[in-house]
VMD Tcl script that draws the C-alpha trace (Angstrom):
set ca {
  {-1.98 -20.87 -40.36}
  {0.30 -21.83 -37.47}
  {0.83 -18.16 -36.64}
  {-2.92 -17.64 -36.40}
  {-3.32 -20.59 -34.03}
  {-0.40 -19.47 -31.85}
  {-1.73 -15.90 -31.79}
  {-5.18 -17.12 -30.78}
  {-3.71 -19.26 -27.98}
  {-1.68 -16.32 -26.64}
  {-4.73 -14.03 -26.75}
  {-6.83 -16.56 -24.84}
  {-4.08 -16.96 -22.24}
  {-3.82 -13.19 -21.83}
  {-7.60 -12.79 -21.59}
  {-7.76 -15.37 -18.79}
  {-5.18 -13.29 -16.85}
  {-6.93 -9.94 -17.31}
  {-7.66 -9.65 -13.58}
  {-3.90 -9.78 -12.90}
  {-3.21 -6.82 -15.18}
  {-6.06 -4.80 -13.64}
  {-4.77 -5.44 -10.11}
  {-1.19 -4.63 -11.15}
  {-2.27 -1.29 -12.59}
  {-4.34 -0.42 -9.51}
  {-1.40 -1.22 -7.20}
  {0.98 0.92 -9.25}
  {-1.48 3.80 -9.17}
  {-1.82 3.74 -5.37}
  {1.60 2.57 -4.20}
  {5.29 2.48 -5.05}
  {5.85 -1.07 -6.32}
  {8.80 -3.24 -7.33}
  {9.00 -6.81 -8.65}
  {10.96 -9.22 -6.46}
  {12.28 -12.65 -7.48}
  {10.80 -15.04 -4.92}
  {11.84 -18.25 -6.62}
  {9.46 -20.78 -8.14}
  {6.43 -21.54 -5.98}
  {2.79 -22.47 -6.41}
  {0.47 -19.58 -7.15}
  {-1.83 -18.36 -4.40}
  {-5.38 -19.09 -5.61}
  {-6.71 -15.98 -3.79}
  {-4.44 -13.54 -5.66}
  {-4.53 -12.90 -9.40}
  {-1.32 -14.09 -11.05}
  {0.18 -14.96 -14.41}
  {1.25 -18.55 -13.94}
  {3.43 -20.99 -15.84}
  {1.93 -24.43 -15.29}
  {0.52 -23.25 -11.94}
  {3.77 -21.71 -10.64}
  {4.96 -18.12 -10.27}
  {8.48 -16.70 -9.97}
  {8.06 -12.99 -9.17}
  {6.02 -11.09 -6.61}
  {4.97 -7.46 -6.65}
  {5.85 -5.73 -3.39}
  {4.22 -2.37 -2.79}
  {4.60 0.28 -0.09}
  {2.71 3.49 0.54}
  {4.39 6.82 -0.08}
  {4.58 7.42 3.68}
  {6.35 4.08 4.31}
  {8.75 4.76 1.45}
  {9.66 8.17 2.88}
  {10.27 6.69 6.36}
  {12.69 4.18 4.83}
  {14.36 6.89 2.75}
  {14.91 9.15 5.78}
  {16.50 6.30 7.77}
  {19.12 5.68 5.11}
  {22.47 7.40 5.57}
  {24.46 8.45 2.54}
}
mol new
graphics top color blue
foreach p $ca { graphics top sphere $p radius 0.5 }
foreach p [lrange $ca 0 end-1] q [lrange $ca 1 end] { graphics top cylinder $p $q radius 0.2 }
display resetview
């Protein structure tokens, strides 16, 4: 019975964050993205985010293919 209750709670939490997963997928489709540790800070209410008690730890940084290639060409090996 406890497993059912925990599973239901996790499903409700995930459902409430569905907009985050949609935005994440759209960003990854259009851009080259990486996750960056930004430290613990309050979540921006204008951006979808998966929060832990109202705080977030990571941020998705995305660049266009053109910006990525400019950076790549500037690097010397």
